[in-house]
N, C-alpha and C positions, 0 to 999 in steps of 0.2 A: 503492500500499498505507500503511494507517494506520500510524501510529509504534507504537502497540501491537503490531502483527503482526509489526513489523521487530523492535522488542523481542524479543517472543517467538522469532522465529526466530532471531535469533542467541544466544541464551542457548540455547536448543534444540543449536545445533550446538557452542558450546560446552563444554555438559552432556555431548555424545556422545562428543566428542573426548576430554575428561576419563577418562570411564567406559573408554574402549577402553584407554586407558592404563595403568589400575590394574588392571585384571583378567587378568594376565598367567599364562599355566599355571603350576601348583605342581610340576612336576618340571623340573628343570634341572639340568646340568652345572658350573656356575658355580663354578669352584674360589674366587671369591671370598666365596662363600657358606658354603663348607666351613672348618672348623678347617684349618691346615696342619698338624697333628699327622696328620691322617689320613694325608698322604703319606710312607709309610714300610712298613716291614716289620712284620707284627703276626705275634706266636705264642701261641698257645694256651697259656695260664695254665690254666685248669680249669674246668668245666660242672657247673651246677646245674639238677638235678633237682627241681621242686616243694619247693624248699627245702632239698634235701638234695645236699651236693657228691657229685660223680660220680666215684669212684675208677677208674683205670687207662687215663685221657686219651693219647690216642697224642701223644710228643713230639716236638718240633720236627725237620725241618719238615715233617713230617706236620701239615695243617689251617692251616700259615703263609697270612697273606695280607699282598698287597703292593698297594697301591692308588695309582695314579697320576692324574696331573692331568689326562690325557685323558680320563678319564672309564672305563678302563680298569682291572681287576685282575686278578693272580695268586694261585690258590690251590695251594699246592705240597701233593705227596704225600711221602710217605716215603721216595720214592727219588730225590728231588730234580727228579723233571718235576712239569710244572705243567699246571692248566688254566686257562684264560683266559674274560674276563667283563666287564661294563659295570658299572658304577655309575649312579645316578641320586641326586639329593638332592631328596627332598619335602619344599619350603616349608612347604606347610600344616602337615602333619604333623611338621616336623623331626625328619627320618629318612632313613636312608641306605639305599636300595633296593639290593642285589645282584643280579644277573643271570645266569643262565651264558650261553655263547655262542647258545643254542639257544633263548635266550629265557625259561627256567623261573626264578622265582624262587627264590632260594635263601638268603635271608638280610635281615635290617634291624637296621643299625645302630642303637641307640636311646640310647645315650651315647656320648659324645669326649672323652676328657679330656689332660691332656698324658702321663699315664701308664698309660692305659687305655681299651680300647675295647669296648663290650658288645653282642653281636650276638645276636639271637633266629633260630631259623630259622623260616622261613615256615608259614602256614599255609592252610587255607583261606579261611577269613572274617579280613581284615585286621583287625578289631579285637579278635579272640580271641587268649586268651593260654594256650598251650598248657603254661605252669611252667617250659619251657626254655629256659635262656641261657647263653651261653659269653662268657667272659671272657679279652681278650686283651693281652698286655701289649707294647712295643716290643721290636724286637731290637736 
């Protein structure tokens, strides 16, 4: 085998190994990529529809979220019972997707801060903005 073919084969192999390692999936439950502030209980503070504050939003515990490090969450009802689901961090879009246990997406966490969490309800088109946003604060 000529020296040129040997170099070409070597560099092709190195490039293939490198490219396989850099194209990982875009969804993960890695808690290291999600702010630690997520892992607490959040109560619904208020909602906005097309720039207008929604009146009459249900109070805590109804619609409280509690995110767990194991990739699960609890969504509380007014009577203290709760529904369960899973969350995944989408590193490509930098959002957290929440799904009910039946696999239906029920929200997208767009912003997360020390004292605020912004959740948008699901849409049929992921890029679509329906003008509905819910703001949560930690309990």
